[in-house]
C-alpha positions in Angstrom: 3.2 -21.0 5.2 1.6 -24.4 5.8 -0.1 -25.3 2.6 -2.8 -27.3 4.4 -3.9 -24.1 6.1 -4.5 -22.2 2.8 -6.4 -22.4 -0.4 -4.4 -22.0 -3.6 -6.4 -19.9 -6.1 -5.5 -18.9 -9.7 -5.0 -15.2 -10.0 -7.2 -14.7 -13.0 -10.4 -16.2 -11.6 -9.6 -14.5 -8.2 -9.3 -11.2 -10.0 -12.5 -11.6 -11.9 -14.2 -12.6 -8.6 -12.9 -9.4 -6.9 -13.9 -7.3 -9.9 -17.4 -8.8 -9.9 -17.8 -8.0 -6.1 -17.3 -4.3 -6.7 -19.5 -4.3 -9.9 -22.3 -5.9 -8.1 -22.0 -3.3 -5.4 -22.5 -0.5 -8.0 -19.0 0.5 -9.0 -18.3 1.2 -12.7 -16.6 -1.6 -14.6 -13.4 0.4 -15.2 -13.0 1.4 -11.6 -13.7 -2.1 -10.5 -11.0 -3.4 -12.9 -8.6 -0.9 -11.4 -9.3 -1.8 -7.9 -9.1 -5.5 -8.5 -5.8 -5.1 -10.4 -4.2 -3.2 -7.5 -5.3 -5.8 -4.9 -4.3 -8.8 -7.0 -0.9 -7.2 -7.8 -0.2 -7.0 -4.0 -1.3 -10.6 -3.5 0.8 -11.9 -6.4 3.9 -10.2 -5.0 3.3 -11.7 -1.6 2.3 -8.5 0.0 -0.8 -10.2 1.4 -1.5 -7.5 3.9 -2.4 -5.2 1.1 -4.1 -7.6 -1.2 -7.5 -9.4 -1.3 -7.7 -9.7 2.5 -8.7 -6.0 2.5 -11.9 -6.7 0.5 -14.3 -7.2 3.6 -13.0 -3.9 4.9 -13.6 -2.1 1.7 -17.2 -3.6 1.4 -18.1 -2.6 5.0 -16.8 0.9 4.3 -19.1 1.2 1.4 -22.0 -0.2 3.5 -21.7 2.5 6.1 -21.2 5.3 3.5 -17.5 6.0 4.1 -16.1 4.8 0.7 -17.9 5.9 -2.3 -18.4 3.7 -5.4 -19.0 6.8 -7.7 -17.1 9.7 -6.1 -16.8 13.2 -7.4 -13.0 13.3 -7.7 -12.1 16.9 -8.4 -8.9 18.9 -9.1 -9.1 21.8 -6.7 -5.9 23.6 -7.7 -3.6 23.1 -10.6 -0.4 24.4 -12.3 1.5 22.9 -15.2 3.5 20.9 -12.8 1.3 20.3 -9.8 -2.3 19.5 -8.7 -4.3 19.3 -5.5 -7.0 16.6 -5.8 -10.0 16.1 -3.5 -10.8 12.3 -3.5 -14.3 12.7 -2.1 -13.9 9.4 -0.2 -13.0 7.5 -3.4 -11.6 3.9 -3.3 -7.8 4.5 -2.9 -6.8 2.5 -6.0 -9.3 4.5 -8.2 -8.2 8.1 -7.2 -4.5 7.2 -6.9 -4.2 5.7 -10.4 -6.0 8.8 -11.6 -3.5 11.0 -9.9 -0.6 9.1 -11.1 -1.6 9.3 -14.7 -2.1 13.1 -14.2 1.4 13.6 -12.8 2.9 11.5 -15.6 1.2 13.8 -18.1 2.5 16.8 -16.4 6.0 15.3 -16.3 5.9 14.7 -20.1 5.0 18.4 -20.5 7.3 20.2 -18.0 9.7 17.5 -16.7 8.1 16.8 -13.4 4.5 16.3 -12.0 3.6 16.5 -8.4 0.1 15.9 -7.0 -1.5 15.9 -3.6 -4.6 13.7 -2.8 -6.6 14.9 0.1 -9.0 12.7 2.0 -8.6 9.3 0.2 -9.2 5.8 1.5 -6.8 2.8 1.8 -4.8 2.6 -1.4 -3.5 -0.9 -1.4 0.2 -1.4 -1.8 1.7 2.0 -2.5 4.4 0.6 -4.7 1.9 0.0 -7.5 1.8 3.7 -8.4 5.5 4.5 -8.9 5.7 1.3 -11.0 3.2 2.8 -13.4 5.7 5.6 -14.0 8.7 3.2 -14.3 6.8 1.2 -16.9 6.7 4.4 -19.0 10.4 5.2 -18.7 9.9 7.7 -15.8 10.8 7.7 -12.2 7.9 7.5 -9.8 7.6 8.3 -6.1 4.5 8.0 -3.8 3.7 8.0 -0.2 0.7 8.3 2.1 0.0 9.7 5.5 -2.5 8.0 7.8 -3.5 7.4 11.3 -1.6 7.3 14.6 -0.4 3.6 15.0 3.3 4.0 15.6 5.4 5.1 18.6 7.9 7.9 17.8 11.5 7.1 18.7 11.9 7.4 22.5 8.1 7.0 23.2 5.7 4.2 23.9 2.7 6.2 22.8 1.3 5.9 19.2 1.8 9.5 18.2 2.9 9.1 14.6 1.7 7.1 11.6 3.4 4.1 9.8 3.4 6.2 6.6 4.4 4.0 3.6 6.7 5.4 0.8 7.7 3.8 -2.5 9.8 4.7 -5.5 10.5 3.0 -8.8 12.9 3.5 -11.7 13.2 1.6 -15.0 16.0 -0.6 -16.3 16.8 -2.3 -19.7 17.8 -5.9 -19.1 16.4 -6.0 -15.5 13.0 -5.3 -14.1 12.4 -1.9 -12.7 13.9 -1.3 -9.2 11.0 -0.7 -6.8 11.3 0.2 -3.1 8.1 -0.1 -1.1 8.3 0.3 2.7 6.5 1.5 5.6 8.1 3.8 8.1 7.3 1.3 10.8 9.0 -2.1 11.0 5.7 -3.7 9.8 2.5 -2.5 8.4 -0.7 -2.7 10.4 -2.3 -5.1 7.9 0.5 -7.5 8.4 -0.7 -8.0 12.0 -4.1 -8.9 10.6 -2.5 -11.4 8.2 -0.7 -13.0 11.1 -4.0 -13.3 13.0 -5.7 -15.0 10.0 -2.7 -17.4 9.7 -2.6 -18.1 13.5 1.2 -17.3 13.7 3.4 -15.1 16.0 4.9 -11.9 14.8 8.7 -11.0 15.1 9.6 -9.4 18.4 10.8 -6.2 16.7 7.4 -5.4 15.1 5.1 -4.1 17.9 4.5 -3.2 21.5 1.6 -4.2 23.7 -0.7 -1.7 25.4 1.9 -1.3 28.2 4.8 -0.5 25.9 6.4 -4.0 26.0 7.6 -5.9 23.0 5.2 -8.8 22.0 5.2 -11.6 19.6 1.4 -12.1 19.9 -0.4 -10.3 17.1 -3.6 -10.2 19.3 -1.7 -8.2 22.0 0.1 -5.9 19.6 -1.1 -2.3 20.2 1.6 0.0 18.9 4.0 -0.4 16.0 7.7 0.3 16.2 9.4 2.7 13.8 11.8 1.2 11.3 15.4 2.1 12.1 14.5 3.8 15.3 14.9 7.6 15.0 15.3 7.4 11.2 11.9 5.8 10.5 10.4 8.0 13.1 11.8 11.1 11.6 10.8 10.2 8.1 7.3 9.6 9.1 7.1 13.0 10.8 8.5 14.8 7.8 6.1 13.0 5.4 3.2 14.4 7.5 4.7 17.9 7.2 5.1 17.5 3.4 1.6 16.1 2.8 -1.2 16.2 5.4 -0.3 19.6 6.8 0.4 20.9 3.3 -3.3 20.1 2.3 -4.6 21.5 5.6 -5.8 18.1 6.8 -3.3 17.1 9.5 -3.5 13.5 10.8 -1.5 13.6 14.0 -2.4 17.0 15.6 -5.7 16.1 17.3 -4.2 12.9 18.9 -1.0 14.8 20.1 -3.2 17.5 21.6 -5.3 14.9 23.4 -8.5 15.8 21.5 -8.8 12.3 20.0 -7.7 8.8 21.0 -4.9 7.1 19.0 -6.1 5.0 16.2 -4.7 1.7 17.4 -4.0 -1.6 15.6 -7.3 -3.5 16.0 -9.1 -4.6 12.8 -11.4 -2.0 11.4 -13.8 -4.7 10.2 -17.0 -4.5 12.3 -15.9 -1.2 13.8 -17.7 1.7 11.9 -16.0 4.3 14.0 -12.5 3.2 13.0 -13.6 2.8 9.4 -14.7 6.4 9.3 -11.5 7.6 11.0 -9.4 5.8 8.4 -8.9 8.6 5.9 -5.5 9.6 4.6 -3.6 12.0 2.3 -1.1 11.2 -0.3 1.7 12.5 -2.5 2.3 11.3 -6.1 5.4 12.4 -8.1 6.6 11.5 -11.7 9.9 12.6 -13.2 10.5 12.5 -16.9 13.9 11.0 -17.2 14.3 12.2 -20.7 14.0 15.8 -19.6 17.3 15.5 -17.8 19.3 12.7 -19.5 19.2 10.1 -22.2 16.6 7.5 -21.2 18.5 4.5 -22.6 21.7 5.5 -21.0 19.9 6.0 -17.7 18.4 2.5 -18.0 21.8 1.1 -18.9 23.3 2.7 -15.7 20.5 1.1 -13.7 21.4 -2.3 -15.2 25.0 -1.8 -14.4 24.1 -0.7 -10.9 22.1 -3.9 -10.3 24.9 -6.1 -11.8 27.5 -4.5 -9.7 25.5 -4.8 -6.5 24.8 -8.4 -7.1 28.4 -9.2 -7.8 29.7 -7.8 -4.5 31.2 -10.3 -2.0 28.5 -11.7 0.2 28.4 -11.4 4.0 28.3 -14.6 6.0 24.9 -16.4 5.9 23.8 -14.8 2.6 23.5 -16.7 -0.7 23.0 -13.7 -2.8 22.5 -9.9 -2.7 19.0 -8.8 -3.5 18.0 -5.4 -5.0 14.7 -3.5 -4.1 11.7 -5.4 -5.4 13.5 -8.5 -6.4 12.1 -10.9 -3.8 8.6 -9.7 -4.4 9.1 -10.2 -8.2 10.2 -13.8 -7.6 7.0 -14.3 -5.5 5.0 -12.8 -8.3 6.4 -15.2 -10.9 5.7 -18.2 -8.6 2.1 -17.2 -7.8 1.5 -16.1 -11.3 2.1 -19.7 -12.4 0.9 -21.7 -9.3 -1.8 -19.6 -7.7 -2.2 -17.3 -4.7 -2.3 -18.9 -1.3 -5.3 -17.6 0.7 -5.4 -18.3 4.4 -8.6 -20.1 5.5 -10.0 -17.2 7.4 -9.4 -14.8 4.5 -10.9 -17.3 2.1 -14.0 -17.6 4.4 -14.3 -13.8 4.6 -14.1 -13.6 0.7 -16.7 -16.3 0.3 -19.1 -14.6 2.7 -18.8 -11.3 0.7 -19.6 -13.1 -2.5 -22.6 -15.0 -1.0 -24.2 -11.7 0.1 -23.9 -10.4 -3.5 -24.9 -13.6 -5.2 -21.5 -14.4 -6.7 -20.1 -17.9 -6.9 -16.4 -17.9 -5.7 -13.6 -19.5 -7.7 -13.6 -23.3 -7.3 -10.5 -23.4 -5.1 -11.4 -20.5 -2.8 
């Protein structure tokens, strides 16, 4: 990224600014802290599409009554190992951290915890939640099911969602392994980041409205599934395991022609799209100690990482990276040096603060 086109902002004052935005809007301090933590974590890791650039969207969703600052999150059904949670249009980070803590408690009790969240809002980077489990010597898995943005393999119509899935496991000497991926080649929010930066997108990311590949983020209308039939199939099965399981299907009305596809345009300034952006999620925690010795498990993860990184490298590669490693390096750099915020994103964040009477950090 061209440093002249960005503001470099320290993560701590930026996080405090983000938290204060939500507090001024009427959110409780603890929930505001949670939401700010999730968004800043993504920005620190270089997952800018799921970081602070989402704030104007969240604010507008509150203004039109779609996202609730003080929701009535309720457990509708529960067993020792499972739960069905109604989010009541909560902020995604708030209800999802609640759900992840719940499944971790269940895993400690019976070995595994599994929860569904019905009707939640955008959750930030989904990898945040499995990492909560990994930090407590558990394995964590999470995915969410959203709107029709992606063409199933063999089609040029956006009939499936780019459902993200993440999983994390702990290690001893190394950081936890964490895989966080969409079932499309790129997430929708990455297109919005490209627009803010004024850059082209790779040719394999998206199709235009006529079904042709495009490198222009403004012309992108349909996402491509990652790995062709594999990403397409995975997305479909996640819908079966989540949205249909909680009786709130996300694809059905579009596939039956009762509703238009969601599309890739920004939801900001579009109340209809904001109201349609509602999703379902699955959270899983596995107590490693219920199945094997935790320290031996973590030693095996260390040895797996060491072994993978010592393999002969293919031409053009300086090293072999393991899941999450590249993002962790970005985290370390931005933790020390600050988070680069594109000018348009910075302007949007300042505008939000001005409306609420909050002074932005000096470098924003």
